[in-house]
matplotlib code that plots the C-alpha trace (Angstrom):
import matplotlib.pyplot as plt

x = [147.8, 148.0, 144.8, 144.4, 143.1, 141.0, 139.6, 136.0, 132.9, 129.8, 126.3, 123.5, 119.9, 116.5, 112.9, 111.3, 107.8, 108.2, 106.1, 103.3, 103.4, 103.4, 100.5, 98.6, 99.5, 101.9, 102.0, 102.0, 104.7, 107.0, 106.5, 107.2, 110.3, 111.7, 111.0, 112.7, 115.8, 116.0, 115.3, 117.0, 119.1, 121.1, 122.0, 123.2, 125.3, 126.9, 127.4, 129.4, 131.6, 129.8, 128.4, 125.4, 126.9, 123.7, 119.9, 117.8, 114.3, 113.6, 117.2, 120.7, 124.4, 126.5, 130.3, 132.2, 135.9, 136.3, 134.3, 134.5, 132.6, 130.0]
y = [69.9, 69.2, 68.8, 70.8, 68.8, 70.4, 69.0, 70.3, 69.3, 68.6, 69.1, 67.2, 68.3, 67.0, 67.9, 64.9, 64.2, 66.6, 64.5, 64.3, 68.0, 68.8, 66.5, 68.4, 71.9, 72.3, 76.1, 76.7, 74.1, 75.6, 79.1, 78.0, 76.1, 79.0, 81.4, 79.1, 78.7, 82.5, 83.7, 81.0, 78.2, 80.3, 83.1, 80.5, 78.6, 82.0, 83.0, 79.8, 80.5, 77.8, 77.9, 76.1, 73.8, 72.4, 72.8, 69.7, 71.0, 69.7, 69.5, 71.0, 70.2, 72.8, 72.9, 74.3, 75.1, 73.1, 70.9, 73.6, 76.0, 73.4]
z = [90.4, 94.1, 96.1, 99.2, 102.2, 105.0, 108.2, 108.7, 110.6, 108.6, 109.8, 108.1, 109.0, 107.8, 108.7, 110.4, 109.0, 106.1, 103.6, 106.1, 106.8, 103.1, 102.6, 105.2, 104.2, 101.4, 101.1, 104.9, 105.5, 102.8, 104.1, 107.7, 106.7, 104.7, 107.6, 110.1, 107.8, 107.2, 110.7, 112.9, 111.2, 108.6, 111.0, 113.7, 111.1, 110.0, 113.7, 114.3, 111.1, 109.0, 105.6, 103.9, 101.3, 99.9, 100.5, 99.8, 100.0, 103.6, 104.7, 104.4, 104.5, 106.4, 106.8, 109.8, 110.0, 113.3, 115.6, 118.2, 115.9, 114.9]

ax = plt.figure().add_subplot(projection="3d")
ax.plot(x, y, z, "-o")
ax.set_aspect("equal")
plt.show()
């Protein structure tokens, strides 16, 4: 089996101060983060031909087919 190689751009994002925010208001922080991802982050990634590879709770990894798209 031959491996297929691809050149892609990877975006790693993390919420700064997430533990502190969760300590102050766990439910509100979670709701705001989910809304932000749903309404802004995920649509922008898709608009640039990217895809979310992994969600990590307070962060994500996204892949783009080119640096120009990223």
